[in-house]
C-alpha positions in Angstrom: 124.9 -31.0 -90.2 124.9 -30.6 -86.4 122.4 -28.3 -84.8 123.5 -26.5 -81.7 121.1 -26.2 -78.8 121.9 -22.5 -78.6 120.9 -22.0 -82.2 117.4 -23.7 -81.6 117.1 -21.7 -78.3 117.5 -18.4 -80.1 115.2 -19.3 -83.0 112.4 -20.4 -80.7 112.8 -17.6 -78.1 111.1 -15.1 -80.5 107.8 -17.2 -80.1 107.7 -17.4 -76.2 109.8 -18.1 -73.1 111.9 -21.2 -73.8 112.3 -23.3 -70.8 114.4 -26.3 -72.2 116.0 -27.4 -75.5 117.2 -30.9 -76.1 118.6 -32.4 -79.3 119.5 -36.1 -79.0 122.7 -37.4 -80.7 120.7 -40.2 -82.4 118.7 -39.9 -85.6 115.1 -40.8 -86.3 114.0 -43.8 -88.5 114.6 -41.7 -91.6 117.9 -40.8 -90.6 117.0 -37.2 -89.8 118.1 -35.1 -86.7 115.3 -34.1 -84.4 115.0 -32.2 -81.0 112.6 -30.8 -78.5 112.0 -27.3 -77.3 109.8 -26.9 -74.0 108.1 -23.5 -73.5 107.1 -22.1 -70.0 103.6 -20.5 -69.8 101.9 -21.5 -73.0 98.2 -20.3 -72.9 97.1 -21.4 -76.4 99.1 -24.1 -78.1 97.2 -23.8 -81.4 98.1 -20.2 -81.7 101.6 -20.8 -80.9 101.9 -23.5 -83.4 100.4 -21.3 -86.1 102.9 -18.5 -85.4 105.8 -21.1 -85.6 104.7 -22.6 -88.8 107.6 -21.0 -90.8 110.8 -21.5 -89.0 113.9 -21.9 -91.0 117.5 -22.9 -89.7 119.9 -22.3 -92.6 118.4 -24.0 -95.6 116.3 -26.4 -93.5 112.6 -25.7 -92.8 111.9 -26.9 -89.4 108.7 -28.9 -88.6 106.9 -28.0 -85.4 104.5 -30.2 -83.5 102.7 -30.0 -80.2 103.8 -32.6 -77.7 101.6 -35.7 -77.8 102.1 -36.5 -74.1 101.8 -34.3 -71.1 104.7 -34.5 -68.6 103.9 -33.7 -65.2 106.5 -31.2 -63.7 104.7 -30.8 -60.4 105.8 -34.2 -58.9 105.0 -34.8 -55.4 107.9 -35.3 -53.0 107.9 -38.8 -51.6 109.1 -38.6 -48.0 112.1 -40.9 -47.0 110.9 -44.1 -45.3 114.5 -44.7 -44.0 115.1 -42.9 -40.6 118.4 -40.9 -40.4 120.0 -43.3 -37.9 120.0 -46.4 -40.3 121.4 -44.3 -43.2 124.7 -43.9 -41.5 125.2 -47.9 -41.7 124.7 -47.9 -45.4 127.5 -45.4 -46.1 130.4 -47.2 -44.4 133.5 -47.7 -46.3 135.0 -51.3 -46.3 138.5 -51.3 -47.9 139.4 -54.4 -49.7 135.8 -55.7 -50.2 134.0 -56.1 -53.5 130.3 -55.4 -53.9 129.6 -57.2 -57.1 
């Protein structure tokens, strides 16, 4: 049974501000569907996890876990090392040439 991203979004929106929902097309090793829900402004992950301990989607009980790895969203911008004048040379079009 396919789970729609919007279904998960509305289920988890009751528990906080949902920032992103992702459900991959592939299955896990046991052949089950899985997905990720990213919340904004989580103050206490343990409390949130206990509130979400009993979430059902149809006849399926969802298992909820905190992420094991932190992902940095505030990545620093790396300045371009290529000056503007040399970029124009890279973007030229050469008809009939193959760049394999």
